[in-house]
Structure formats: structure tokens, C-alpha cells
Phi, psi and omega in degrees: 000135177242011178218176185261001176280163180305149174292165181295328176300319179288333174301324181289350176267358181289152188278150170058226180293343181283347182305124177078005184245165172261008182308139174069014181262338181259147181298318177263108191291343179261357185275329182065213189290344169304345176299333177298329180275078183275186182299325179294323176294323181294313182298319181293320177299322178299329181287349178287332186293122181236320184262344183072015178278134182243147184226120171285129183259009179257138167279162173304152189294339180254014186298327187253043175239103358283153175229206182279340180281133178271355185261312186295137179239158180298140173285147176262122181264118181249124171250133183226165177223134177282333178201172186306334184262006188239144170218137174224173179203163175207169179246129172264131170068042183272118173272122188292343183241036180269348175223209181310122194213167166241131174277126175275179183282351171278349191293331180220140163253148177278135182303327183268333182232355178089204185284159179308140182064020179071018181301132184292141181305319183294343179276347178276086185214158176303130174094341178279157189266334190306124177062012179293153184294347179297339178300323178271350172276318177299314174237092184304157178274106184233125182190189173288133172260131177243125176263122180259108189268081179294318177300321179288325174303311186286325178298323178290344174264004184062038176238170177206163177274145174272090184290328180296323178280352184065054185300126174292136179262113180291151176305330180305323181296320175299311182297315180297321181292318180297321178295313179299324181271002179050050181255132164252124180283152172225160182304136179098352179295144169262112183260128184240118182266118177262113181246341184085002184298313183302312181296322178298310184295320181292343180273349179293152166292166176300323179295319182289325176295319176296324178293323179293320178298316180294325178295325177074022178249133178216135177303143176177179181293139175289139181293131179197157171290329184299317184290325177290322174303315185297311185293317181286312187296334178270358177068041180294134172289322184202141176245124184235158176205162174267047178230169184295320187225013187069306173268162182291150172233135351291173174300150176298150184303330181257028178305132179285003183248015183297328180268333181272339184239056189298316185289338176258013173055038173089012179278174189259000181305323178296325179290313182296308189275305187281330184259313181271338184075028183256115179293152177245136175257123183240151177058034180287149181269090188252351183302303181301322177292321178296319182292322178289319177296323178296321174300318184273342187059037174234135191238014179236151181209160167284125185234134172238131176240115188232091177298162171301143182273067179251112181305121176082005180297147178277342181191178186197155163307145187292324188048046186265142181225132174247142179229130181242000000 
């Protein structure tokens, strides 16, 4: 445990709808686990910077067109001029979660207990503020970022992930990578899992991307109670990955959430977002940062995550930056 709140095991002893949740534990009820990244965490993270090298962790907004989502369509970029000396622009049909993104607490409701903090379904509407991503835009998520190099761990073993098959990543790989990198987590950390999936996917032809989309398989963390215990008990502010959904798709056959997350077919999004209040970062651009960190054998960075300030948005481009 790296914080003073109840452990996840103890969360399951809470009564009624509070069981298994972090509801009512944070001073700001809509902020969720980014509350772990307090002022002390920000000051400590600033001290990490030694080289002044910066890394943008977002891919272009159209990088995953086509991608794994069957819903998102390419945005149309319009440039216009009011007069010969002026240019302005806007986007038509822009899906806020179509590329590198942060899932907000509106993104999932739990089938058994509803939206985070017991927020009523009817309050999740355009223009309403409850649980909106603007909470993290007004006060950005800034803390120590830890890159967990799962791809690097396996490469040293002369192994690799089977991205075409959507290989589930066991929690043991995360633990082994942290041990190999001699990292101890602390409350408020932004943890970034580097698997190589994004770079693999972006190298595919359009036909191969569409085939992967139709297959519906994507590399990610295998669903388990263990990984949720790890994320909560270590006080992660945010968990991100260079994968489509952070967790594997489809859920593993023995997922412990097959009955509680029926609409999500056993995935953990409901546990992370609706119960623990922990944002997820998906499709992050981690390759360049991972290669530089591997060269330096340093795995921590100052990280800032500043979503778009869209009142009531369910998610947003991550606008994430790492500084080493």
C-alpha cells in the first residue's frame, strides 16, 4: 500500500452500493484517483527533469483511421478565411476518443451500481458537469510518470507479444518488468505500459487493419482481480498503455467480471472507471519515450495530462507530455 485509504480488499467490505468502490473517499468526488497526484507529487515530479527532453505522447488525430473502432469515422479538417489575410479552421465529425485518449469517469457505468459516485444516469448528458472530463482540464493530471517496458522485458527473453491474436498480458509481466527496472511505485504515479501494439498496428496495410478490426482482438492486460488490486493499492493516478483498450479484447474466458460487467462482456473498464474512479489512457505514443528511456536506463519522467476543456465530455485526447 502506498496511500492511507482502504486497500481494495477492504473496499469490498464497504456496505451496499459502496462495496468495491472508492466513492465518497476523495475530497473532490468527481476527480477520482487523480486526487492521489497532490501538490507534493507535482513538486517531486518536477525534480525528475534532468535533460529537458520532451516527448509528446499523442498520435495524430487520424492515425487510427481505420482503427479497431467500428464507430469512429475520420474528421474533416476545414480551413477557411474571412478575408485575404485571415485563416481559421475547425473539425467536422471529430470523435474525441478516436486516437491517443483519456477515458473519463462518464465513459462507463457499472452494470451493478451505475456511474461513479452514484451519479444518476439522467445527469450524464451534453452540457451537464457531473463527472465530466473538464475536472481534469481545470486541474490537469501532473505527476511522476513511470514507463513499464513490457515489450523490452520480453525482447530480452527473445520473446514477443502476439498482437494479431490479441495476446492477453498477465499481471506477472507488469510485476516482472517493474522488478527488472528496479522501480517502486508511489501514490500519484501515472503508469504507462509499453507493449509495442500501436507501432505494430500502424505498420499494417489498410486491408490488414480492417481485418484486425473485424477480428476484434487487441493486445492488453488480462482481466483479473490481481491487476485491479495492484493499481488501486499502489495509488495510481492514471493507467495508460499503447494499446487499444489498456485491457485485452475480448476478455479472457475466465474473467472474474463476466457476471458483473455483462454489457462489456467481462472487461475491467467498469471496475476502473465506475468503481475505482481511475482514468485509463489508451493508444498512447510510447515507442520513442521507451527507446530513449531504455538507452538511459531511466524509467521515470515528469508527465502532464491536460484533456480538452469540454464540459461533460466522456473522454478526450490525452494531450500528454513527458519530460526527462
